[in-house]
C-alpha positions in Angstrom: 79.8 101.5 77.6 83.1 103.5 77.3 82.9 107.1 77.9 84.4 109.5 75.3 85.7 113.2 75.6 83.1 115.8 75.1 84.9 117.3 72.1 85.3 114.0 70.4 81.5 113.3 70.9 80.6 116.6 69.7 82.6 116.0 66.5 81.1 112.4 66.1 77.5 113.8 66.4 78.2 116.7 64.0 79.5 114.3 61.2 76.5 112.0 61.8 74.0 114.9 61.6 75.7 116.2 58.6 75.4 113.0 56.8 71.7 112.6 58.0 71.0 116.1 56.4 72.6 115.2 53.1 70.5 112.0 53.0 67.3 113.7 53.8 68.1 116.3 50.8 68.6 113.3 48.5 65.5 111.6 49.8 63.5 115.1 49.3 64.8 115.6 45.8 64.2 112.1 44.5 60.6 111.7 46.2 59.2 115.3 45.8 61.6 117.0 43.4 60.7 114.7 40.5 57.1 115.2 41.1 57.5 119.0 41.1 59.2 118.8 37.7 57.0 116.1 36.4 56.0 117.9 33.1 59.6 118.6 31.9 60.7 115.1 33.1 58.0 113.2 31.1 60.0 113.8 27.8 62.5 111.0 29.2 61.5 107.3 29.7 62.8 104.4 31.4 61.5 100.9 30.3 58.7 102.6 28.4 57.5 104.6 31.4 57.7 108.5 31.7 60.7 109.3 34.0 58.6 111.1 36.7 56.2 107.9 36.8 59.2 105.6 37.2 60.8 107.5 40.0 57.5 107.8 41.9 56.6 104.1 41.4 60.0 102.5 42.0 62.9 104.9 41.8 62.2 106.6 45.2 61.9 103.2 46.9 65.3 102.0 45.1 67.0 105.3 46.2 65.7 104.8 49.7 67.1 101.4 50.0 70.5 102.5 48.5 70.5 105.4 51.3 70.0 102.7 53.8 73.1 100.8 52.8 75.1 103.8 52.3 74.2 105.1 55.9 75.2 101.8 57.4 78.6 101.8 55.7 79.4 105.3 56.4 78.1 105.1 59.8 80.4 102.1 60.6 83.4 104.1 59.2 82.6 107.1 61.3 82.1 104.9 64.4 85.5 103.3 63.8 87.1 106.7 63.2 86.0 107.9 66.6 86.6 104.7 68.4 82.9 103.7 68.8 83.1 100.2 67.4 80.6 97.3 68.0 83.5 95.0 68.8 84.8 97.3 71.5 81.4 97.9 72.9 80.6 94.2 73.0 83.9 93.5 74.8 83.1 96.4 77.3 79.7 95.3 78.0 80.7 91.7 78.7 83.2 92.9 81.3 86.4 92.4 79.4 89.4 94.7 79.7 90.6 96.5 76.5 94.1 97.4 75.7 94.4 100.8 74.7 
């Protein structure tokens, strides 16, 4: 695997960690925040079910799946931004020479 400069690696991991913290905050709000405010949220309904019940039963799972796809897409963009592409890594691991 190709070595990258320390400063570039630190920026890369800082950006990846920042995104993970944002995902955890969204996950926490959807999973636990809705339950903590179930009483006021029960006034709203989706498909005939109270909002807090819908979010607990299906909304949290749907949000988690969406976060997985968002993480994959943004992660690929960050990898390309810092030159950590899968294509380049594949070429490096197979012994091919890369043109810079």
